Each structure stands twice: as C-alpha cells, then as structure tokens.
C-alpha angles and dihedrals in degrees: 000000000000101000129187098284097054134067097191143018137197122235122201124193121198134169137189140173115231133159094350093309133106113224117202114186124190113187128180130187093222132122097295126223122281117238095252093053092044090053090051090050093051091046090057088053091056095044097032089222117162114205120186087217091056108106088199096057089127093060090050091049092050092048091051092047091051090053093050098043095048098035094245092310096108127070142185125220130190125205119181143167112200110240091015120055151320126221123193113196122195113200111197129172111253099222131151091239114077116214118258111257 
C-alpha cells in the first residue's frame, strides 16, 4: 500500500464482536487498490487460484485458510479508495470451539 509518492503509511488494527462474529479490521492510509486490480483479487478469492505472478498471493492464501479453518463460515472483505486507503476485514465466527490447526 505504500505507492511511489509516499515514504511511509499508518496501519490501524481494530476488532469488535457483533452478532456472534469477530470482526478484525486492518486499515492503511496507503495508495489504495485500483478497480481492475481489486476485481482480480476478488476473483482469486472465488476461484482460490494462486498465481505466482499475483502480488496479492498472501491475501488469497489467508482467504483460503479462513475458509478451511472455519468450514466456510468465515470471510474476508476488502474496501479501498484509490489514493486514500485500504481496509481488509476478517469476519470469523465467535464460537467456544477453536478450529483445529
């Protein structure tokens, strides 16, 4: 999220419990993601493809692991404004049983 016109960014981590789900939000004030790239990233979430050329392979991997660990009950959302910020939200069931790792 750094981009060519910035030499630093801030990252903010927040969490909250709502409706039996834990929301973990990670927001930066970086360069954001353009619409075409965001569409590509979301498509990898749906298909679970991992492409070595994909600079967001970590996001795809995290998404896949969430689906496996929480039996499809967790999800990850990306909200972004190009030139402003990006927020990744992990939405995880808040159950007493932890997933088996």
